[in-house]
C-alpha positions, 0 to 999 in steps of 0.5 A: 526502608523508606519510600515515598508516594508517587505523585498524582500525575504519575499514574494513569489508571484503567480497570477497575479503579479507571472505571471508579475514576471516570464515575467520579469525572462524569458523575459524582463531580458534576453531581456534587457541584450542583449540590454546592449551588443547591441545585439538586432537588432531592438533595439537603440544601448545602449553600456552600458557594453562597456562604462565599458569596456573602462573605465577599459581600460583607468584606465589602461593605454590602449586606449579604442575601442571607446569613450563613447557612449550614454547619460551621465546617460548611466551607470544606465541602467546597474545599473537597470538591475542588481537591477531587476535581483538581486530581481529576484534571491532572489525568483528564484535562477538561477546560469547562471543568477548570473555568468552573473551578477557576470561578469558585477559587475567585469567590473564595478569594473575594471571601479572604479577609485584609489580614488573611483569615479565611472562614465564612461562618465566622466572617458573614455574622460572627466576626467578633468571635474569630478564634475564640473557640477552637474547640468547636469552631473548625476554623483550622479544619476548614483552612486545612482542607483549603489548603489541601485543595490549593496544593492539588490545583497548583499541581494540576495546573500550575495556577497559584491563585488559591495557593497564594490565598492559603499561604496568606491564610497560613501567615495569619494563623503563624503570625498568631501561634508562632510569632504572638506565641498564642496557645491554640490546638484545633479541636479537629485536627486536620491543618496538621496534614494539610501544612505538610502538604504546602510545606511540600508544595511550597518549601515554605519552612513557616508550613513544616514549624506551624505543623510541628507546633500543633502536633507537639502542643496537643495535650501538653495543657488538658485544660486548654479547652476548659480555659477557652470555655471560660473565656467566652459565653457561646458555644457551638454544640456544647462540647465538654471541654474536658473531655479530652479523650474525645479531642485526643487531647489529655496527653502529649502525643508521643505518650498516646498509646490508645486510639481514642475518641472521634475516629476521623479527628483521631486518624488525621492527627495520626497521619500528620504525626506519622508525616512528621515523623518521617520528614524530621526523622523523629523516632519517639513520635513515629513509635507513638504512631505504631502504638496507636497503629496497633490500637486501631488495627488490632483491637478497634477495627471492623473486618470492612476497615471500618473504624468509630463503632458508636454513634456517641460522638462518632468514636472509637469505644473500648476495645473489642467493642464492635457490634454490627448493627449499630456500627458507626464506621464513618466513611470519612474515618475509613479514608482518614485510615488509609491517609494514615496507613499511606503515611506509615509506609512512607516511614516503613514499608510493611505489608500490614500498613497496605493491607489495612489501606486495602481493606478499607478502601475495597469495603467501607470506602467504596460502600460509602458511595451508590454505585451509580455515584449519586448517593451516599453513606455516612455510616457503614453498618455490618447488619441492617434489619428494615424496621429496626435499622433507621427507625429504633432510637438505638439505631436511627443512624444505620440507614438501609438506603444511601441519602443524596446528601447530607446536612453535614456533608464531609463524606461524599467529597471525600470519597471522590478526592481519594478515588481520583488520587488514588494512584498515590496510595497504590504506588511508591518509590525511592531512588532505585525501587518502585513499590507496588502497595495496591493492585491499580490497573494502568500505567505508572511513571516513576521519577527514579526512571522506572515504569510499569503497565500493570494489568489485572482484573483485581479484586475479581481476578487474582493475576496482576501482570507488570510491564516494566520499563527502565531498569532498578527494582520491583517490590510488590506487596503479597497481602496476608490473606493470600496463603499462596502465591506465584511470581514469575519473570519472563515467564521462568521463576523470578529471583526474589527475596520476600521481607516484611510482606513484600517481594523485592526482585531486580527488573530490567526494561522489556521484563514482564513480572507476573504474580498470581494470588490465592483466590480461594473464598474463605471463613473469617472468624472474630475474636471471641473477645467480641461479645456481639460475634460469638460463634459467628463468621464472615466470608473474604475472598481476596481483599472483598469482605461479602455480605449477605442480602434478603434480596438473594436469600429469600428476604430473610438473612436473620434466619441463615446459619453457616454450616460448620466446616461447609463449603465456599465457592465463588460464581462470578461476583457472588460466594455461595456457602452450604448453610442452614435456614432455621425456622420456628413459630412467630410467637415472641418466645416458644418452647417449640424447637426450631426446624432446621433446612439445609440451603445455600446462602448467597453473599455480594461484596460489601461495598455494592449492598444497598443498591437494589432496594431496601432489604435485610443485610449481615456480614456475619452469620452464626455457624451451626454443626 
């Protein structure tokens, strides 16, 4: 059975996600706008909007105030900010914010060259180098993010200014690769999934054709990037053009079976593949997506939904190489995994896709932003030890506190745009059925005539109540972690059937459907193939993975052990586990045995860690009999 995501304006959130959307609207979007304007004193400089101003000056024949500043993909920060703000506007109109966005869009339009080209890095000081370096130049990546922003703003306001800019940009790219037949594939996939959004927003078949071109061409010429390097005498980072695993370009995509390389690039590519497979009904492409999905989720994913285990290239490593203390697990990678899962759900409604989407969302993605919305993690380790994390050469990437911003600032606006559009991941529909993939409190209007009001205190409460409007069918996911569940309709037993992780039931106007999930905290045991976690366990309750911080456990979690078959209980938002503390002398090595004392171990949701100052943190603890 197929379904498609709802429109962003169909969901009006409250409860848990409503609070997050309010935080993004009132704090994150204004804060990030100030960052884009370089007015936040303790944040990394951005210069994003100044780059657009200076590109416009160059195109008018004026001298820029300064050279380009920032990463080669700096333009994408503005695009993701615009997209997040657009989604926020849909449910919370704000004339002042809309005017600010119009001003930013005017800057972007002014920075577009007469042929449709748009990229401030190359326009300001590198015009002669346009399109010479698809391996590293991120021109198509930046175009993709701006296309996504254009679609979101058009949906939010009906204004075409940015959409028309990006249609001209698409036409420019189409002319190069389709009309002129110039070979090329982006080093960093993104434009592929964006072109699919442009196709839906505009109906322009060239968008679909161009998306198909980039997907189908990838990997057909494994020496493409090496030939590109041979034609130029400059580089951005000196990337190895023969590292086709890193670039997901060693084989045609339909022959790829293992998730390799840069994790964000990979899942952005796989998202586009799944979307294209659905729209074109390409069974071979979808089969490749399933192989890649299984590679990630069964052998290369952390319990938190983090992916990309090594700092070397921000990449997938090998099967079962999932160390906790040096995990990379970039926030953007888990966001991309959610995109991939959502598109897989459009091909086939299976609970495993939504289960992974939920795992990544509630753990890694939410951990990527501080609870006040002003500081952000790029990297999401599962263990931190002050004095080692952030300091040892092997651990410099695993920070114990969230910075205010980054020179490479892809993650903060990515979190914002996901949270402001959460409805389209939580709900879906087809001609006669409303699908509930995530438990998101609020009002939902489906295009098929069904509406519902969801009431829940999830993820801390485990009763979900749906008040139904209209007639049709309701499909509600039963997560794999919920060993028991109860579903009722109007207070009585529901007449339903279960298939592929969802329960399906016919509903009528005025019905009340209630789902009660298992609220039992439980141990999660890693595969014995994960060497770093031998003899350990984590704790999960509902979708939340818990971690253990020093602030709750006498400043020391390294000496804690779970008691084998010990009890777990929930106390508010905390977990209390039976365990032990082992103590020994301070010598580096000793022949004196440890002493062991019984103790209680206190855990908090992983997404909340690092909000109470610098301290030790672990997700997995050893088990002691």
